[in-house]
mmCIF file of the N, C-alpha and C atoms, coordinates in Angstrom:
data_MODEL
# 
_entry.id   MODEL 
# 
loop_
_atom_site.group_PDB 
_atom_site.id 
_atom_site.type_symbol 
_atom_site.label_atom_id 
_atom_site.label_alt_id 
_atom_site.label_comp_id 
_atom_site.label_asym_id 
_atom_site.label_entity_id 
_atom_site.label_seq_id 
_atom_site.pdbx_PDB_ins_code 
_atom_site.Cartn_x 
_atom_site.Cartn_y 
_atom_site.Cartn_z 
_atom_site.occupancy 
_atom_site.B_iso_or_equiv 
_atom_site.pdbx_formal_charge 
_atom_site.auth_seq_id 
_atom_site.auth_comp_id 
_atom_site.auth_asym_id 
_atom_site.auth_atom_id 
_atom_site.pdbx_PDB_model_num 
ATOM 1   N N  . UNK A 1 1  ? -9.819  -4.066  12.741  1.00 0.00 ? 1  UNK A N  1 
ATOM 2   C CA . UNK A 1 1  ? -9.015  -4.532  11.639  1.00 0.00 ? 1  UNK A CA 1 
ATOM 3   C C  . UNK A 1 1  ? -9.641  -5.783  11.012  1.00 0.00 ? 1  UNK A C  1 
ATOM 4   N N  . UNK A 1 2  ? -10.135 -6.681  11.842  1.00 0.00 ? 2  UNK A N  1 
ATOM 5   C CA . UNK A 1 2  ? -10.722 -7.917  11.314  1.00 0.00 ? 2  UNK A CA 1 
ATOM 6   C C  . UNK A 1 2  ? -11.966 -7.620  10.472  1.00 0.00 ? 2  UNK A C  1 
ATOM 7   N N  . UNK A 1 3  ? -12.769 -6.684  10.932  1.00 0.00 ? 3  UNK A N  1 
ATOM 8   C CA . UNK A 1 3  ? -13.982 -6.325  10.180  1.00 0.00 ? 3  UNK A CA 1 
ATOM 9   C C  . UNK A 1 3  ? -13.623 -5.694  8.844   1.00 0.00 ? 3  UNK A C  1 
ATOM 10  N N  . UNK A 1 4  ? -12.603 -4.856  8.850   1.00 0.00 ? 4  UNK A N  1 
ATOM 11  C CA . UNK A 1 4  ? -12.183 -4.222  7.612   1.00 0.00 ? 4  UNK A CA 1 
ATOM 12  C C  . UNK A 1 4  ? -11.665 -5.271  6.622   1.00 0.00 ? 4  UNK A C  1 
ATOM 13  N N  . UNK A 1 5  ? -10.861 -6.193  7.116   1.00 0.00 ? 5  UNK A N  1 
ATOM 14  C CA . UNK A 1 5  ? -10.327 -7.259  6.256   1.00 0.00 ? 5  UNK A CA 1 
ATOM 15  C C  . UNK A 1 5  ? -11.464 -8.103  5.678   1.00 0.00 ? 5  UNK A C  1 
ATOM 16  N N  . UNK A 1 6  ? -12.447 -8.420  6.496   1.00 0.00 ? 6  UNK A N  1 
ATOM 17  C CA . UNK A 1 6  ? -13.588 -9.203  6.029   1.00 0.00 ? 6  UNK A CA 1 
ATOM 18  C C  . UNK A 1 6  ? -14.365 -8.440  4.963   1.00 0.00 ? 6  UNK A C  1 
ATOM 19  N N  . UNK A 1 7  ? -14.553 -7.154  5.169   1.00 0.00 ? 7  UNK A N  1 
ATOM 20  C CA . UNK A 1 7  ? -15.263 -6.321  4.193   1.00 0.00 ? 7  UNK A CA 1 
ATOM 21  C C  . UNK A 1 7  ? -14.537 -6.323  2.849   1.00 0.00 ? 7  UNK A C  1 
ATOM 22  N N  . UNK A 1 8  ? -13.235 -6.089  2.881   1.00 0.00 ? 8  UNK A N  1 
ATOM 23  C CA . UNK A 1 8  ? -12.443 -6.049  1.644   1.00 0.00 ? 8  UNK A CA 1 
ATOM 24  C C  . UNK A 1 8  ? -12.482 -7.402  0.951   1.00 0.00 ? 8  UNK A C  1 
ATOM 25  N N  . UNK A 1 9  ? -12.306 -8.483  1.718   1.00 0.00 ? 9  UNK A N  1 
ATOM 26  C CA . UNK A 1 9  ? -12.321 -9.825  1.133   1.00 0.00 ? 9  UNK A CA 1 
ATOM 27  C C  . UNK A 1 9  ? -13.670 -10.121 0.478   1.00 0.00 ? 9  UNK A C  1 
ATOM 28  N N  . UNK A 1 10 ? -14.748 -9.737  1.126   1.00 0.00 ? 10 UNK A N  1 
ATOM 29  C CA . UNK A 1 10 ? -16.092 -9.988  0.614   1.00 0.00 ? 10 UNK A CA 1 
ATOM 30  C C  . UNK A 1 10 ? -16.382 -9.202  -0.657  1.00 0.00 ? 10 UNK A C  1 
ATOM 31  N N  . UNK A 1 11 ? -15.973 -7.924  -0.673  1.00 0.00 ? 11 UNK A N  1 
ATOM 32  C CA . UNK A 1 11 ? -16.338 -7.045  -1.779  1.00 0.00 ? 11 UNK A CA 1 
ATOM 33  C C  . UNK A 1 11 ? -15.291 -6.938  -2.885  1.00 0.00 ? 11 UNK A C  1 
ATOM 34  N N  . UNK A 1 12 ? -14.034 -7.288  -2.568  1.00 0.00 ? 12 UNK A N  1 
ATOM 35  C CA . UNK A 1 12 ? -12.977 -7.122  -3.568  1.00 0.00 ? 12 UNK A CA 1 
ATOM 36  C C  . UNK A 1 12 ? -12.225 -8.416  -3.870  1.00 0.00 ? 12 UNK A C  1 
ATOM 37  N N  . UNK A 1 13 ? -12.251 -9.372  -2.947  1.00 0.00 ? 13 UNK A N  1 
ATOM 38  C CA . UNK A 1 13 ? -11.591 -10.648 -3.191  1.00 0.00 ? 13 UNK A CA 1 
ATOM 39  C C  . UNK A 1 13 ? -10.385 -10.885 -2.304  1.00 0.00 ? 13 UNK A C  1 
ATOM 40  N N  . UNK A 1 14 ? -9.952  -12.140 -2.240  1.00 0.00 ? 14 UNK A N  1 
ATOM 41  C CA . UNK A 1 14 ? -8.822  -12.540 -1.395  1.00 0.00 ? 14 UNK A CA 1 
ATOM 42  C C  . UNK A 1 14 ? -7.517  -11.864 -1.781  1.00 0.00 ? 14 UNK A C  1 
ATOM 43  N N  . UNK A 1 15 ? -7.339  -11.557 -3.058  1.00 0.00 ? 15 UNK A N  1 
ATOM 44  C CA . UNK A 1 15 ? -6.100  -10.941 -3.528  1.00 0.00 ? 15 UNK A CA 1 
ATOM 45  C C  . UNK A 1 15 ? -5.741  -9.702  -2.719  1.00 0.00 ? 15 UNK A C  1 
ATOM 46  N N  . UNK A 1 16 ? -6.744  -8.926  -2.350  1.00 0.00 ? 16 UNK A N  1 
ATOM 47  C CA . UNK A 1 16 ? -6.503  -7.662  -1.661  1.00 0.00 ? 16 UNK A CA 1 
ATOM 48  C C  . UNK A 1 16 ? -6.251  -7.807  -0.165  1.00 0.00 ? 16 UNK A C  1 
ATOM 49  N N  . UNK A 1 17 ? -6.412  -8.996  0.378   1.00 0.00 ? 17 UNK A N  1 
ATOM 50  C CA . UNK A 1 17 ? -6.156  -9.200  1.807   1.00 0.00 ? 17 UNK A CA 1 
ATOM 51  C C  . UNK A 1 17 ? -4.982  -10.139 2.052   1.00 0.00 ? 17 UNK A C  1 
ATOM 52  N N  . UNK A 1 18 ? -4.392  -10.683 1.000   1.00 0.00 ? 18 UNK A N  1 
ATOM 53  C CA . UNK A 1 18 ? -3.266  -11.607 1.133   1.00 0.00 ? 18 UNK A CA 1 
ATOM 54  C C  . UNK A 1 18 ? -1.972  -10.845 0.879   1.00 0.00 ? 18 UNK A C  1 
ATOM 55  N N  . UNK A 1 19 ? -1.250  -10.508 1.933   1.00 0.00 ? 19 UNK A N  1 
ATOM 56  C CA . UNK A 1 19 ? -0.031  -9.700  1.820   1.00 0.00 ? 19 UNK A CA 1 
ATOM 57  C C  . UNK A 1 19 ? 1.038   -10.374 0.970   1.00 0.00 ? 19 UNK A C  1 
ATOM 58  N N  . UNK A 1 20 ? 1.008   -11.674 0.848   1.00 0.00 ? 20 UNK A N  1 
ATOM 59  C CA . UNK A 1 20 ? 2.019   -12.365 0.047   1.00 0.00 ? 20 UNK A CA 1 
ATOM 60  C C  . UNK A 1 20 ? 1.878   -12.057 -1.427  1.00 0.00 ? 20 UNK A C  1 
ATOM 61  N N  . UNK A 1 21 ? 0.718   -11.642 -1.875  1.00 0.00 ? 21 UNK A N  1 
ATOM 62  C CA . UNK A 1 21 ? 0.495   -11.370 -3.292  1.00 0.00 ? 21 UNK A CA 1 
ATOM 63  C C  . UNK A 1 21 ? 0.792   -9.914  -3.654  1.00 0.00 ? 21 UNK A C  1 
ATOM 64  N N  . UNK A 1 22 ? 1.224   -9.127  -2.684  1.00 0.00 ? 22 UNK A N  1 
ATOM 65  C CA . UNK A 1 22 ? 1.404   -7.702  -2.902  1.00 0.00 ? 22 UNK A CA 1 
ATOM 66  C C  . UNK A 1 22 ? 2.886   -7.346  -3.000  1.00 0.00 ? 22 UNK A C  1 
ATOM 67  N N  . UNK A 1 23 ? 3.238   -6.611  -4.059  1.00 0.00 ? 23 UNK A N  1 
ATOM 68  C CA . UNK A 1 23 ? 4.581   -6.059  -4.206  1.00 0.00 ? 23 UNK A CA 1 
ATOM 69  C C  . UNK A 1 23 ? 4.457   -4.569  -4.486  1.00 0.00 ? 23 UNK A C  1 
ATOM 70  N N  . UNK A 1 24 ? 5.498   -3.830  -4.208  1.00 0.00 ? 24 UNK A N  1 
ATOM 71  C CA . UNK A 1 24 ? 5.458   -2.391  -4.492  1.00 0.00 ? 24 UNK A CA 1 
ATOM 72  C C  . UNK A 1 24 ? 5.271   -2.152  -5.994  1.00 0.00 ? 24 UNK A C  1 
ATOM 73  N N  . UNK A 1 25 ? 5.879   -2.978  -6.825  1.00 0.00 ? 25 UNK A N  1 
ATOM 74  C CA . UNK A 1 25 ? 5.719   -2.823  -8.278  1.00 0.00 ? 25 UNK A CA 1 
ATOM 75  C C  . UNK A 1 25 ? 4.266   -3.059  -8.697  1.00 0.00 ? 25 UNK A C  1 
ATOM 76  N N  . UNK A 1 26 ? 3.632   -4.065  -8.102  1.00 0.00 ? 26 UNK A N  1 
ATOM 77  C CA . UNK A 1 26 ? 2.230   -4.327  -8.398  1.00 0.00 ? 26 UNK A CA 1 
ATOM 78  C C  . UNK A 1 26 ? 1.327   -3.206  -7.936  1.00 0.00 ? 26 UNK A C  1 
ATOM 79  N N  . UNK A 1 27 ? 1.612   -2.683  -6.765  1.00 0.00 ? 27 UNK A N  1 
ATOM 80  C CA . UNK A 1 27 ? 0.829   -1.569  -6.226  1.00 0.00 ? 27 UNK A CA 1 
ATOM 81  C C  . UNK A 1 27 ? 0.988   -0.337  -7.113  1.00 0.00 ? 27 UNK A C  1 
ATOM 82  N N  . UNK A 1 28 ? 2.218   -0.069  -7.522  1.00 0.00 ? 28 UNK A N  1 
ATOM 83  C CA . UNK A 1 28 ? 2.502   1.112   -8.340  1.00 0.00 ? 28 UNK A CA 1 
ATOM 84  C C  . UNK A 1 28 ? 1.713   1.098   -9.647  1.00 0.00 ? 28 UNK A C  1 
ATOM 85  N N  . UNK A 1 29 ? 1.549   -0.061  -10.237 1.00 0.00 ? 29 UNK A N  1 
ATOM 86  C CA . UNK A 1 29 ? 0.809   -0.181  -11.494 1.00 0.00 ? 29 UNK A CA 1 
ATOM 87  C C  . UNK A 1 29 ? -0.661  0.218   -11.331 1.00 0.00 ? 29 UNK A C  1 
ATOM 88  N N  . UNK A 1 30 ? -1.177  0.133   -10.113 1.00 0.00 ? 30 UNK A N  1 
ATOM 89  C CA . UNK A 1 30 ? -2.580  0.450   -9.855  1.00 0.00 ? 30 UNK A CA 1 
ATOM 90  C C  . UNK A 1 30 ? -2.805  1.892   -9.413  1.00 0.00 ? 30 UNK A C  1 
ATOM 91  N N  . UNK A 1 31 ? -1.754  2.693   -9.342  1.00 0.00 ? 31 UNK A N  1 
ATOM 92  C CA . UNK A 1 31 ? -1.906  4.080   -8.896  1.00 0.00 ? 31 UNK A CA 1 
ATOM 93  C C  . UNK A 1 31 ? -1.668  5.035   -10.059 1.00 0.00 ? 31 UNK A C  1 
ATOM 94  N N  . UNK A 1 32 ? -2.170  6.238   -9.901  1.00 0.00 ? 32 UNK A N  1 
ATOM 95  C CA . UNK A 1 32 ? -1.896  7.315   -10.854 1.00 0.00 ? 32 UNK A CA 1 
ATOM 96  C C  . UNK A 1 32 ? -2.083  8.640   -10.118 1.00 0.00 ? 32 UNK A C  1 
ATOM 97  N N  . UNK A 1 33 ? -2.103  9.731   -10.860 1.00 0.00 ? 33 UNK A N  1 
ATOM 98  C CA . UNK A 1 33 ? -2.169  11.038  -10.205 1.00 0.00 ? 33 UNK A CA 1 
ATOM 99  C C  . UNK A 1 33 ? -3.495  11.319  -9.508  1.00 0.00 ? 33 UNK A C  1 
ATOM 100 N N  . UNK A 1 34 ? -4.526  10.510  -9.749  1.00 0.00 ? 34 UNK A N  1 
ATOM 101 C CA . UNK A 1 34 ? -5.793  10.706  -9.038  1.00 0.00 ? 34 UNK A CA 1 
ATOM 102 C C  . UNK A 1 34 ? -6.174  9.483   -8.190  1.00 0.00 ? 34 UNK A C  1 
ATOM 103 N N  . UNK A 1 35 ? -5.321  8.473   -8.176  1.00 0.00 ? 35 UNK A N  1 
ATOM 104 C CA . UNK A 1 35 ? -5.562  7.272   -7.377  1.00 0.00 ? 35 UNK A CA 1 
ATOM 105 C C  . UNK A 1 35 ? -4.422  7.113   -6.380  1.00 0.00 ? 35 UNK A C  1 
ATOM 106 N N  . UNK A 1 36 ? -4.607  7.602   -5.154  1.00 0.00 ? 36 UNK A N  1 
ATOM 107 C CA . UNK A 1 36 ? -3.528  7.547   -4.167  1.00 0.00 ? 36 UNK A CA 1 
ATOM 108 C C  . UNK A 1 36 ? -3.327  6.136   -3.620  1.00 0.00 ? 36 UNK A C  1 
ATOM 109 N N  . UNK A 1 37 ? -2.186  5.929   -3.040  1.00 0.00 ? 37 UNK A N  1 
ATOM 110 C CA . UNK A 1 37 ? -1.878  4.679   -2.360  1.00 0.00 ? 37 UNK A CA 1 
ATOM 111 C C  . UNK A 1 37 ? -2.132  4.886   -0.876  1.00 0.00 ? 37 UNK A C  1 
ATOM 112 N N  . UNK A 1 38 ? -2.998  4.067   -0.302  1.00 0.00 ? 38 UNK A N  1 
ATOM 113 C CA . UNK A 1 38 ? -3.336  4.173   1.115   1.00 0.00 ? 38 UNK A CA 1 
ATOM 114 C C  . UNK A 1 38 ? -3.048  2.833   1.772   1.00 0.00 ? 38 UNK A C  1 
ATOM 115 N N  . UNK A 1 39 ? -2.185  2.840   2.772   1.00 0.00 ? 39 UNK A N  1 
ATOM 116 C CA . UNK A 1 39 ? -1.883  1.639   3.537   1.00 0.00 ? 39 UNK A CA 1 
ATOM 117 C C  . UNK A 1 39 ? -2.757  1.623   4.782   1.00 0.00 ? 39 UNK A C  1 
ATOM 118 N N  . UNK A 1 40 ? -3.461  0.545   5.011   1.00 0.00 ? 40 UNK A N  1 
ATOM 119 C CA . UNK A 1 40 ? -4.190  0.334   6.256   1.00 0.00 ? 40 UNK A CA 1 
ATOM 120 C C  . UNK A 1 40 ? -3.447  -0.794  6.956   1.00 0.00 ? 40 UNK A C  1 
ATOM 121 N N  . UNK A 1 41 ? -2.784  -0.454  8.036   1.00 0.00 ? 41 UNK A N  1 
ATOM 122 C CA . UNK A 1 41 ? -1.809  -1.357  8.649   1.00 0.00 ? 41 UNK A CA 1 
ATOM 123 C C  . UNK A 1 41 ? -2.280  -1.941  9.965   1.00 0.00 ? 41 UNK A C  1 
ATOM 124 N N  . UNK A 1 42 ? -1.803  -3.137  10.225  1.00 0.00 ? 42 UNK A N  1 
ATOM 125 C CA . UNK A 1 42 ? -2.027  -3.737  11.538  1.00 0.00 ? 42 UNK A CA 1 
ATOM 126 C C  . UNK A 1 42 ? -0.852  -3.355  12.439  1.00 0.00 ? 42 UNK A C  1 
ATOM 127 N N  . UNK A 1 43 ? -0.985  -3.582  13.709  1.00 0.00 ? 43 UNK A N  1 
ATOM 128 C CA . UNK A 1 43 ? 0.044   -3.238  14.673  1.00 0.00 ? 43 UNK A CA 1 
ATOM 129 C C  . UNK A 1 43 ? 1.369   -3.885  14.289  1.00 0.00 ? 43 UNK A C  1 
ATOM 130 N N  . UNK A 1 44 ? 2.416   -3.077  14.265  1.00 0.00 ? 44 UNK A N  1 
ATOM 131 C CA . UNK A 1 44 ? 3.754   -3.579  13.959  1.00 0.00 ? 44 UNK A CA 1 
ATOM 132 C C  . UNK A 1 44 ? 4.120   -3.556  12.491  1.00 0.00 ? 44 UNK A C  1 
ATOM 133 N N  . UNK A 1 45 ? 3.157   -3.361  11.616  1.00 0.00 ? 45 UNK A N  1 
ATOM 134 C CA . UNK A 1 45 ? 3.441   -3.314  10.174  1.00 0.00 ? 45 UNK A CA 1 
ATOM 135 C C  . UNK A 1 45 ? 3.970   -1.926  9.804   1.00 0.00 ? 45 UNK A C  1 
ATOM 136 N N  . UNK A 1 46 ? 5.032   -1.882  9.025   1.00 0.00 ? 46 UNK A N  1 
ATOM 137 C CA . UNK A 1 46 ? 5.599   -0.603  8.611   1.00 0.00 ? 46 UNK A CA 1 
ATOM 138 C C  . UNK A 1 46 ? 6.236   -0.743  7.227   1.00 0.00 ? 46 UNK A C  1 
ATOM 139 N N  . UNK A 1 47 ? 5.525   -0.336  6.181   1.00 0.00 ? 47 UNK A N  1 
ATOM 140 C CA . UNK A 1 47 ? 6.043   -0.451  4.818   1.00 0.00 ? 47 UNK A CA 1 
ATOM 141 C C  . UNK A 1 47 ? 6.941   0.716   4.401   1.00 0.00 ? 47 UNK A C  1 
ATOM 142 N N  . UNK A 1 48 ? 7.257   1.608   5.329   1.00 0.00 ? 48 UNK A N  1 
ATOM 143 C CA . UNK A 1 48 ? 7.983   2.827   4.987   1.00 0.00 ? 48 UNK A CA 1 
ATOM 144 C C  . UNK A 1 48 ? 9.304   2.545   4.281   1.00 0.00 ? 48 UNK A C  1 
ATOM 145 N N  . UNK A 1 49 ? 10.115  1.656   4.820   1.00 0.00 ? 49 UNK A N  1 
ATOM 146 C CA . UNK A 1 49 ? 11.411  1.361   4.205   1.00 0.00 ? 49 UNK A CA 1 
ATOM 147 C C  . UNK A 1 49 ? 11.253  0.839   2.781   1.00 0.00 ? 49 UNK A C  1 
ATOM 148 N N  . UNK A 1 50 ? 10.307  -0.074  2.581   1.00 0.00 ? 50 UNK A N  1 
ATOM 149 C CA . UNK A 1 50 ? 10.067  -0.611  1.240   1.00 0.00 ? 50 UNK A CA 1 
ATOM 150 C C  . UNK A 1 50 ? 9.585   0.478   0.288   1.00 0.00 ? 50 UNK A C  1 
ATOM 151 N N  . UNK A 1 51 ? 8.711   1.335   0.770   1.00 0.00 ? 51 UNK A N  1 
ATOM 152 C CA . UNK A 1 51 ? 8.180   2.416   -0.056  1.00 0.00 ? 51 UNK A CA 1 
ATOM 153 C C  . UNK A 1 51 ? 9.280   3.406   -0.439  1.00 0.00 ? 51 UNK A C  1 
ATOM 154 N N  . UNK A 1 52 ? 10.106  3.796   0.517   1.00 0.00 ? 52 UNK A N  1 
ATOM 155 C CA . UNK A 1 52 ? 11.193  4.732   0.235   1.00 0.00 ? 52 UNK A CA 1 
ATOM 156 C C  . UNK A 1 52 ? 12.215  4.127   -0.725  1.00 0.00 ? 52 UNK A C  1 
ATOM 157 N N  . UNK A 1 53 ? 12.534  2.856   -0.550  1.00 0.00 ? 53 UNK A N  1 
ATOM 158 C CA . UNK A 1 53 ? 13.476  2.173   -1.442  1.00 0.00 ? 53 UNK A CA 1 
ATOM 159 C C  . UNK A 1 53 ? 12.913  2.132   -2.862  1.00 0.00 ? 53 UNK A C  1 
ATOM 160 N N  . UNK A 1 54 ? 11.651  1.787   -2.995  1.00 0.00 ? 54 UNK A N  1 
ATOM 161 C CA . UNK A 1 54 ? 11.007  1.722   -4.305  1.00 0.00 ? 54 UNK A CA 1 
ATOM 162 C C  . UNK A 1 54 ? 10.995  3.103   -4.971  1.00 0.00 ? 54 UNK A C  1 
ATOM 163 N N  . UNK A 1 55 ? 10.650  4.134   -4.216  1.00 0.00 ? 55 UNK A N  1 
ATOM 164 C CA . UNK A 1 55 ? 10.621  5.495   -4.753  1.00 0.00 ? 55 UNK A CA 1 
ATOM 165 C C  . UNK A 1 55 ? 12.009  5.934   -5.198  1.00 0.00 ? 55 UNK A C  1 
ATOM 166 N N  . UNK A 1 56 ? 13.023  5.591   -4.434  1.00 0.00 ? 56 UNK A N  1 
ATOM 167 C CA . UNK A 1 56 ? 14.398  5.950   -4.789  1.00 0.00 ? 56 UNK A CA 1 
ATOM 168 C C  . UNK A 1 56 ? 14.828  5.237   -6.069  1.00 0.00 ? 56 UNK A C  1 
ATOM 169 N N  . UNK A 1 57 ? 14.513  3.951   -6.182  1.00 0.00 ? 57 UNK A N  1 
ATOM 170 C CA . UNK A 1 57 ? 14.866  3.177   -7.376  1.00 0.00 ? 57 UNK A CA 1 
ATOM 171 C C  . UNK A 1 57 ? 14.212  3.746   -8.630  1.00 0.00 ? 57 UNK A C  1 
ATOM 172 N N  . UNK A 1 58 ? 13.017  4.280   -8.491  1.00 0.00 ? 58 UNK A N  1 
ATOM 173 C CA . UNK A 1 58 ? 12.266  4.833   -9.627  1.00 0.00 ? 58 UNK A CA 1 
ATOM 174 C C  . UNK A 1 58 ? 12.568  6.317   -9.879  1.00 0.00 ? 58 UNK A C  1 
ATOM 175 N N  . UNK A 1 59 ? 13.349  6.934   -9.000  1.00 0.00 ? 59 UNK A N  1 
ATOM 176 C CA . UNK A 1 59 ? 13.665  8.348   -9.157  1.00 0.00 ? 59 UNK A CA 1 
ATOM 177 C C  . UNK A 1 59 ? 12.553  9.279   -8.722  1.00 0.00 ? 59 UNK A C  1 
ATOM 178 N N  . UNK A 1 60 ? 11.668  8.792   -7.853  1.00 0.00 ? 60 UNK A N  1 
ATOM 179 C CA . UNK A 1 60 ? 10.529  9.583   -7.398  1.00 0.00 ? 60 UNK A CA 1 
ATOM 180 C C  . UNK A 1 60 ? 10.620  9.988   -5.938  1.00 0.00 ? 60 UNK A C  1 
ATOM 181 N N  . UNK A 1 61 ? 11.746  9.783   -5.320  1.00 0.00 ? 61 UNK A N  1 
ATOM 182 C CA . UNK A 1 61 ? 11.859  10.045  -3.881  1.00 0.00 ? 61 UNK A CA 1 
ATOM 183 C C  . UNK A 1 61 ? 11.507  11.483  -3.533  1.00 0.00 ? 61 UNK A C  1 
ATOM 184 N N  . UNK A 1 62 ? 11.941  12.443  -4.355  1.00 0.00 ? 62 UNK A N  1 
ATOM 185 C CA . UNK A 1 62 ? 11.654  13.851  -4.071  1.00 0.00 ? 62 UNK A CA 1 
ATOM 186 C C  . UNK A 1 62 ? 10.192  14.220  -4.297  1.00 0.00 ? 62 UNK A C  1 
ATOM 187 N N  . UNK A 1 63 ? 9.450   13.365  -5.023  1.00 0.00 ? 63 UNK A N  1 
ATOM 188 C CA . UNK A 1 63 ? 8.031   13.616  -5.283  1.00 0.00 ? 63 UNK A CA 1 
ATOM 189 C C  . UNK A 1 63 ? 7.104   12.894  -4.301  1.00 0.00 ? 63 UNK A C  1 
ATOM 190 N N  . UNK A 1 64 ? 7.662   12.017  -3.499  1.00 0.00 ? 64 UNK A N  1 
ATOM 191 C CA . UNK A 1 64 ? 6.868   11.215  -2.563  1.00 0.00 ? 64 UNK A CA 1 
ATOM 192 C C  . UNK A 1 64 ? 6.377   12.068  -1.403  1.00 0.00 ? 64 UNK A C  1 
ATOM 193 N N  . UNK A 1 65 ? 5.077   11.992  -1.138  1.00 0.00 ? 65 UNK A N  1 
ATOM 194 C CA . UNK A 1 65 ? 4.497   12.685  0.014   1.00 0.00 ? 65 UNK A CA 1 
ATOM 195 C C  . UNK A 1 65 ? 3.842   11.663  0.906   1.00 0.00 ? 65 UNK A C  1 
ATOM 196 N N  . UNK A 1 66 ? 4.165   11.696  2.176   1.00 0.00 ? 66 UNK A N  1 
ATOM 197 C CA . UNK A 1 66 ? 3.639   10.735  3.132   1.00 0.00 ? 66 UNK A CA 1 
ATOM 198 C C  . UNK A 1 66 ? 2.894   11.466  4.233   1.00 0.00 ? 66 UNK A C  1 
ATOM 199 N N  . UNK A 1 67 ? 1.717   10.979  4.565   1.00 0.00 ? 67 UNK A N  1 
ATOM 200 C CA . UNK A 1 67 ? 0.904   11.575  5.619   1.00 0.00 ? 67 UNK A CA 1 
ATOM 201 C C  . UNK A 1 67 ? 0.488   10.476  6.573   1.00 0.00 ? 67 UNK A C  1 
ATOM 202 N N  . UNK A 1 68 ? 0.731   10.673  7.863   1.00 0.00 ? 68 UNK A N  1 
ATOM 203 C CA . UNK A 1 68 ? 0.299   9.714   8.863   1.00 0.00 ? 68 UNK A CA 1 
ATOM 204 C C  . UNK A 1 68 ? -1.004  10.175  9.484   1.00 0.00 ? 68 UNK A C  1 
ATOM 205 N N  . UNK A 1 69 ? -2.008  9.313   9.446   1.00 0.00 ? 69 UNK A N  1 
ATOM 206 C CA . UNK A 1 69 ? -3.306  9.682   10.008  1.00 0.00 ? 69 UNK A CA 1 
ATOM 207 C C  . UNK A 1 69 ? -3.530  9.097   11.393  1.00 0.00 ? 69 UNK A C  1 
ATOM 208 N N  . UNK A 1 70 ? -2.537  8.398   11.895  1.00 0.00 ? 70 UNK A N  1 
ATOM 209 C CA . UNK A 1 70 ? -2.752  7.707   13.149  1.00 0.00 ? 70 UNK A CA 1 
ATOM 210 C C  . UNK A 1 70 ? -1.893  8.193   14.223  1.00 0.00 ? 70 UNK A C  1 
# 
């Protein structure tokens, strides 16, 4: 996880590794039908509730597809 965070910070900037700067609304603006949202999580992190709440508020809950790779 530390190596991945360092890689992202080096190649993309601090914004992408600072969880305080991330909101579901901000993330949503960066996605589209060919740009999926992929969460790379540390132990104990679980954005599922926030994601489901956001999808419900936007009326997309029935269109949301979630796949666990771990």
